[in-house]
C-alpha positions, 0 to 999 in steps of 0.5 A: 168432626165439627160440633153439629151444635155450632151450626146453629144458634142456641136458643140462648143466643137467639134471645140475645139477638132478638132483644138487640134487634128490637133494641136497635129498631127502637133506637133508630125508630125513636125519631119517628114516634111523635108524641102528639098530633096537632090541628094547625093550618097555615096562618095560625099561630104556633101553640108551642115551639116545634123542634126537628127531632132528627136531621130531615130535608126541608121540602118546602125550601128545597123545592123552591130552589129546585124550581128556581134552578130549573126555571134558569135553564133555557128551552132547548131547540132543534132545527126541524127539517120538514118546516124548512122544506115546506118553506122552500116549497112555498118559495119555489110556488112564488117564483113560479107564480112570478114566472107565469105573470112574467110569461103573460106579460112577454107573450111568445110571438108568432113568426114574423109577428112583433111584440105590442109595445114594440109595434106601437111603442106603448106600455103593455098592461100589467097582469093581475098580481093580487094572487101572490102570497106577499104584499107588493106595490104596483112598482114593485110588481112592475119591476119584478115582472117587466124586468130583464130576464137576467136580472130576474134569474139572478134574484131568483138564485140569490133569494133561494141561497139566502133562504137555504142559509138562514133556514139551515142556521135555524130561525127562532120565533123571535128572530123572524122580523130580523131574518126578513130584514137581513135577507133584503139587506143581503140582496141589496148588498148583492148589487140589487137595486132597492126594488128587488131588495124590498121584493125580497123582504116582502117574500121573507115576511110572507112565508118565513116562519120559525123552524127551530122548534122547542125539544121538549124532552131534552128541555125537561131532561136539562131542567131535571139535571138543575133540579137534581144538582141543588143540595137539599136544604135540611133542618138540623136535629134540634133546629126550631121549625117554628116558635111558640106564638109565630105564625105557621107559614107554608114551609113550617106547615109542610115540615110539620106534616112530614114529621107527623105533627099535623094530619095523623094519617101515619104515612111518615110514621109508617115509611120511617118505621118500615125503613128502620125495620128493613135496615136493621134486619139486613144488618143483623142478617150480616151479623149472624152470617159473619158469626158463623163465618169468623167465630162459629163457637160464639153461636153456643158460647154464652159468656161471649154471646152475652158480652157481644150483646152487652157491648153492642147495646151499650153502644147503640144506647150511647150513640142514640144519647149522643146524637145532638153531639157532633160526629167525632164523639162517636163511641163506635171505635171503643165498640170496635177495640173492645170486640177485637180484643175480647172476642175477634178482630175480623168479626169486630170489623164486620160488626163495626160496619153494622153498628155504624150503619145502624147509627147513621140511621139515627141521624140520616143524611149525616154523611160525615157520621157515617164515613167517620164511623166507618173509616175509624171503627174499622181502623180501631178494630185493626189497631186494637191488637197493639193495645194488649201488646207490651210497648205498643200502646203508644203506637196504637194511640198515635195511629188512632188519633192520625186516622181521627184527624185524617178522617175529619180532614177528608170529611170537610173536603168532601162535604164541607167548605174545605179548609176552615177553623171549623175543620181545625177545632173538629180535628183537634177534638178528634185527636183528643177523642182518640186518646180517651178511646185508647185509655177507656179501652185499657181501662174497661178491660179488667172490668169486661174480663171479670164480669164475663170471664174472658181472657186477653193476652194481658190477663194470659201473660200475667198467668204465666208469671212463675211467681203466681201463687198457684205455679209457685205452689205446683213447683215446689209441692208437686215438681214432677206435675210442674215439669209435666205441665211445662212439657204439655204447654210446649206441645200444646202450644206448638200444635195449636200454632200449627192448626191456627188455635189459640196457642197463648190460651193453650199454653196457659191452660197446660200450666194449670190443668193438673193443679188438682194433683197438689192435694195427693201428689204421691198418688201420680207417676210423675211424682213418685220415687219408686213407691206406687201407692196404688200397687196396695189400693183396690182399683176402685179406690185408685179411681176415686183418688185419681179422678179427685184431682179434677174437682180439687183443680176446680175448687182451687181454680175458683178460689184463686179466681182463675178465668172460666176459659182456664178452668175449662182445661182443668175440667175437660182434659180428660173428658170421659176417658177410660182409666185403662190400668185400673179397669184391667187390674179390676178385670184381672182381680175379678175374672168372672165378674162383668166389669162396668167400664163406666165405673172406671171413666172420668166423669167430666165434660168432653173438650169443648174447643180446639185448645182443650182438645189439643191439651188432652192429646198432649197430656196423654202423649207426653206421659205415654211417650215418656214412659216408652222412652225412659222405662222401655228404652224405645227410640224416638223414630218409633214414636210417630206411629205410637202418637198417631195410635194414641190420638186415634184411640181418643177419636174413636173414644168419642172424646173429640166429638164436640172439639171442632177439630178436623181429621187434617188437624189431628194429622197436623197435631201429631207432626207438631208433637213429634218435632217437640219430642225430637227436641227433647229426646234427640240423640246425644254424643256420649261423654267420655268418663273420667276426670279432665286430668285423667282425660288429658293425660290419656287415661 
């Protein structure tokens, strides 16, 4: 039974959204629009002083710092096992070649044959060792070729171990000479003579090479990490890029090109505007979704839609104008509080996030602004309800100011150098801004309420004052209607509370829904004392008199400047209901005529909200139940079915079509009404008759 029209945005709301959307794009994109393009080159004097229109990255300086950080990262190496294996194979080949030379020098004799030197006592000629890959002098060659076998085998084992150890540890190109020298030194320390130590050094020099190879991928990854760790250097909004007459260096030239002052290809402008459009589009998509999620009736409520549009637009304009100021001067908290008070707290929280994002886009890279606006904006929306509660203003002031100060501390600890006098000064200003925000909210509420005819808790409470002119007149001039309105208020407030509608608004609307009866009070049953003027009036005349109380009520409401939501109760509490008594009377008086029932219906708008619909039902049920209980002597236990029948009658008559009430709500409403009626018409213990003296005396 929800209203179909509230499932889509009205054309009026769509127009407001479109205007707000374009205004947001203009406000954010203003920093990307350049007034003039210059023909400049590095080395030329600047024709004017160029200032940064927004905060942006100094690409040139950032690149230099990133390159320096990357250059400071040394190369990463890995031990190439394939190279180590090749070197060990070459060492093995050298050992084999030396072994062959030793075999040539010491041939295996035939049985009974003696070696030549043993036979003749002469030194045998050394075999040719020039094919060996290392450089050995004659003495070194003779020493290793003619040396005893045990020493040679020990030398081979030792040099193999030395090579394996050094290759396992890894040899860089710069360490080759040192490693070769170390191998010779280690052999000498292993009790080999200087000749063998020199031979080991010569072998190492000839075949050793670096097996530690640069890991290009890891090195580049580490250098990229070093680049990424560099915080971008930024031009701050309003900072001079180059002064008039100063020579344009590479840094200034690149900055002016990125801003679009030089070149004219429009790339920076296009990218900036595209990002703006995408950001604002996403935010507005969230706005629309949250409206349907939290405040569906706003989709067709012109007053509230215009109010929200005005608050949003003013906030965006103020934020744009205040971009040169520090982040803690943001008006977003004021926006959050006003939306929470005047429209809806949950919607205010979501919209505050969107406004903070759009505002942060006006000054990109300002992390302090975004975190401060988000935290304090949402906190302001949650605190707002205390502003309109009596005795809670001080709590709201202290809470918001405390959040402001803590947010400043958090910002400086996260994005600045920690504790400093700047942080203290900022916290003091933020504390002051918290006070100002609260008082601006309170001070501007009457303005917003008056211009957009919005009611808040404070304005509603003022309307419940019995000394209000209209209520005082109602009580004096039409006491029956006044009492009826109080009962309707109790019924409506209880039911609205149970269905999560605005129960305070329902109570206040009930007080004023019948003020039009003050013109002709005697024509309404609750003000009559025995005589009913309608008994002598034609039914159609009675209809004119009865329906006139709506017109007179609207006139009084406008005269006394009752807010529009209260006037809705006057206009809608009968809707287009049929005045059955007069219709039946007319049908009885003219049995042969076809009576048009539209002549006996109210000509007003049917209820457009749950609150006005509940008051319609309460108004109907109060009069009907009172009649049955007092005139017909019915019992309260019989009233539940009767109340449900009355509600069903309104439902079937189409009076609740636009109310937004569900079938479950109607059942809840009926039960709530019965709780109130049972309190009014409960059974009482019969009092004994007679005076106190007579009762005491037993008479």
